[in-house]
N, C-alpha and C positions, 0 to 999 in steps of 0.2 A: 296121852289120855283119852279115852274114846267119847266119842261124841254119842249122847243120846237122851232124845227127847220123849217124852210121853204122848202116846201116840193112839188113837183107837183102832179097832180091827177093820180093816177096811182100806187102811190112809198107804198109798204108794208115793214112794219116789221118783217120779217121771222125769229130774234132770237135777244136776247142781253145777254149778260156776265156780270159782275161786276168784275172787277180785282181793290182793293184798291179804290183811287178814279177815275179811269178811266172807264166809261162805252163803250162796245165794241157792235155796231149795225148793225146786216146785214139787209139791206134793198134791195129787190127786185124793180127797176123801170123800168114802161113802159109807155113808150108815146106813142107807135102805134105796130101794130102786130111786125111792123119789127126793131122796134128800143127797145130791151127789156136788160136790164142786170141785177146782181148783184153787190153790193157794199158793203163794210166794212168801217165802220167810228169809230172813237173812240175820247171821247169828254171827255175833265178832268170837274171833276163834281164841284171842286173847284171852277172853273172861269168860267163855261160853255162854255170854247173855244174847236171847232174842232182841234186834232191834227193831225189827216189823213182823208181823204177820198180815198180810192184806189177801182178801180173795181176787182171783183174774181170771181169765175167760175161761168158759168149762174145758173145751179141748184147746190147749194151748202151747205156746213155746216160747222162749226167753231167751234174751244175750244182753250182753252189758256191753257199754263205748268204753272209749278209754278215759273218758271223765266218770265211770260208776252211773251213768244212766241207765234203764232198765227200759228197754223196748220187748211189749208182747203181741204177741198175736195170738188168733184162736177165734171161737165163735161162742156166741151167745145160746145155753140150754134153751130149749124150747117144749116143753114137753105136750102142750096143745098147739095144734096148727090154725093158720098155714104159719111156717118158720119163713120168715126172709131175713136173709142174712147176707149182709156184706163179706169182703174182705176187709179186715179191722186191724189197724195197729195203734196200741196206747203206747204211751210214753211216761216215765215215773223217773222221779230223780232217786238218788241213794240213802234218801229217808223213806220210801214208798209212797210218797205223796206224788198222786197224778200232777206230771207237766200241763198245768192250763194254758202255758205260752208256746206247746205244740198242738198242729192242726186248730182243730174247733173243740176247744176245750179238752185238751188231750188226747185225742182221738182221732186217727185218722181212718175215714172207709172210703171204699172204693168199691164200685157198681160196675161189671161188665155189660157191655152195650150187648143182651139179650132179646128176647120177647118175653110170656107170661110166666114162667118158671125160674125163680133164682133162688138159690141156696148156695151159697157161697161159703168153704170153710178156710180161712188162711191159717196154716198149720207149721209154715215153718219162716224164719225172718235170718236174715244175714245183713251185714253191717259191713260195706264196700270200703275199702281204704279209702276211694276219692269222696265220701260223703256219704253215696246210693247208698238205698233200703231196697233189700230185695226180698220180695214177701211170694211164697207159694204156696199152693192146697190146691183142693180141691173145687170144682166145679160142675153144678148140677143146672142143667136150661136147655132149650132148646134152640135149634141151630137151622143154618142153611148147608148143605154139601157142597161138593164143587160144581155138582149139575145143578142147581140152585131148587132141590127138592130137600122141604120141610123134612126134619129131625123132629120127633118129639123129644120129651125132657130125658136128657141121659147125661152119665157120667164123664167127667175130663178131668185136665192138667190143667193148671193154669197159674201163671204168676207174673207181678208187676216189679218195677224200677222205679224209684222214684228219687228225686232230689229234695233233701230237706230243705227249708227255709223259710214260705209264709206259713203264713198263722192262720189260713182258712183250708179247707179243703179245693176249694176252686181253683186256690194260686199255686197248691204244690204243682210244681215240673213233673208231669207222667213220661218217664224215660221211653217206658217199654209197657207193650201190654201185651202179652203171649199165652192164647189159649190154643190146647189140643183136644179135638173131639176126631170119633170118637177114642175113649181110653184107650189105648194103645197096651195095656196090659190087660192079662187074662188070668185067671187063678190057677 
C-alpha cells in the first residue's frame, strides 16, 4: 500500500529514516516567504497512523540512535537581525518529546571562540559507534590568519565532536573543535 499524507503545496520531504516499523520523515513546509519551518513526523507503517508531528530547527538534519532517540541539528530562523546562532543539538525521545535530561533542557549549544560576528549553522550530525557525537556545519566569523592579520567576517567549515554524558553544556566533554577558514570551496 503506498503511503500518502495530506500535504500542502510547498511541502518538501528533506529526509526519511526507517527504524523497525516506524518511518521518520523530515518535511520543509513553506506556505509563504514569512511562513517557513521544518517538522519531523513519525508514522507507524503497521497501521499508517502518525505518532507525532513536531516542529524542529528551520534548517535541520536528524539521526536516530540504536534506542530510537532522535538527535536534531540545525539553526533557528531569524528574519530580523542580528541573528546570533550557535551550533545546536537537540535530543528527542522516540515519542517526539524533548529529552530534558540531555545537555541543558534537551539542547546542547556550542559557540566557537571568535570575535564579534557569529552566525553558525550546524547542518550535519553523526553518531559514532563509540558514543561520540559529531556536528558539522557552516561558521561565519572574523578570525586572524597565519600572519596574525585580522580578516573580517567570512564563511568557513567547522565541526565538533563531543562525548555524551553530563547534563549541562559546561560539563560536556568537547573532544575536538575544528574550523577551516577561508572556505576552500568555490562556486
